[in-house]
C-alpha positions as CSV (number, residue, x, y, z in Angstrom):
1,M,6.9,-56.9,5.2
2,G,8.3,-55.0,2.6
3,I,11.7,-53.5,1.5
4,A,12.0,-49.6,2.1
5,R,14.9,-48.8,0.5
6,K,15.0,-48.6,-3.9
7,E,16.4,-52.1,-4.8
8,L,18.2,-52.6,-8.5
9,G,18.1,-56.1,-9.9
10,A,21.1,-58.3,-11.4
11,A,20.9,-55.6,-15.1
12,G,20.2,-52.2,-13.1
13,E,16.7,-52.1,-13.8
14,D,14.3,-51.1,-10.6
15,M,13.0,-53.6,-9.0
16,A,9.8,-52.1,-7.7
17,A,8.7,-52.0,-11.5
18,S,8.1,-55.3,-11.9
19,W,6.5,-55.9,-8.3
20,T,3.6,-58.0,-8.8
21,P,0.5,-58.9,-5.6
22,G,1.7,-61.7,-3.4
23,E,5.4,-61.5,-4.5
24,D,6.5,-60.1,-1.0
25,A,4.8,-63.4,0.3
26,R,6.1,-65.5,-2.3
27,L,9.7,-64.2,-1.4
28,L,9.0,-64.3,2.3
29,R,8.5,-68.1,1.9
30,A,11.7,-68.4,-0.3
31,A,14.1,-67.0,2.1
32,R,12.4,-69.3,4.9
33,L,13.4,-72.1,2.8
34,V,16.5,-70.6,2.4
35,I,17.7,-70.0,5.9
36,D,16.3,-73.6,6.9
37,V,18.9,-75.1,4.2
38,Y,21.6,-73.0,4.9
39,G,21.0,-71.4,8.3
40,G,23.3,-68.5,9.4
41,D,24.7,-68.6,5.9
42,A,21.3,-68.1,4.1
43,A,22.0,-64.3,2.9
44,S,25.6,-65.5,2.0
45,Y,24.5,-67.7,0.2
46,A,21.8,-66.0,-1.7
47,V,24.2,-63.3,-2.6
48,T,26.7,-65.4,-4.2
49,R,24.1,-67.2,-6.2
50,A,22.9,-63.9,-7.5
51,A,26.6,-63.2,-8.8
52,L,27.5,-66.2,-10.0
53,L,24.2,-66.6,-12.1
54,R,24.8,-63.3,-13.1
55,N,28.4,-64.3,-14.3
56,M,27.0,-67.3,-16.2
57,G,24.7,-64.9,-17.7
58,D,20.8,-65.3,-15.8
59,V,19.7,-61.9,-15.2
60,M,16.3,-63.1,-14.1
61,G,17.8,-66.1,-11.5
62,A,20.4,-63.2,-10.3
63,T,17.6,-60.6,-9.8
64,A,15.4,-63.2,-8.1
65,W,17.8,-63.9,-5.8
66,L,18.5,-60.6,-4.8
67,R,15.0,-60.3,-4.5
68,V,15.1,-62.5,-2.2
69,A,18.4,-62.0,0.5
70,P,17.1,-58.7,2.0
71,F,14.2,-61.0,3.3
72,I,16.3,-63.5,4.2
73,E,18.4,-60.5,6.2
74,E,15.3,-59.3,8.0
75,L,14.4,-63.0,9.3
76,Q,17.9,-63.3,10.7
77,R,18.1,-60.0,12.3
78,P,17.5,-60.0,16.0
79,P,13.6,-59.0,16.6
80,R,14.3,-56.2,18.9
81,A,16.8,-54.8,15.7
82,R,13.5,-55.7,12.8
83,R,12.2,-52.8,11.6
84,S,8.7,-51.8,12.3
85,G,5.6,-52.0,9.7
């Protein structure tokens, strides 16, 4: 599972530039954990948490949550609406 659109981190950097092998698997696992705790509110929680961390000056933490949010959205999308490949 990858994110097709270009994503920018909390500080505006290109997030693809800092991608590491295995990162998609880690982000997917994190997304599943957040969904387990927050259910249907998981995506909102991730975005809200990113904003809070950014406002507190934690750019790395905010960027991490912004990376997890699209995975949460993808997992919560109805099966027929999920992207293929």
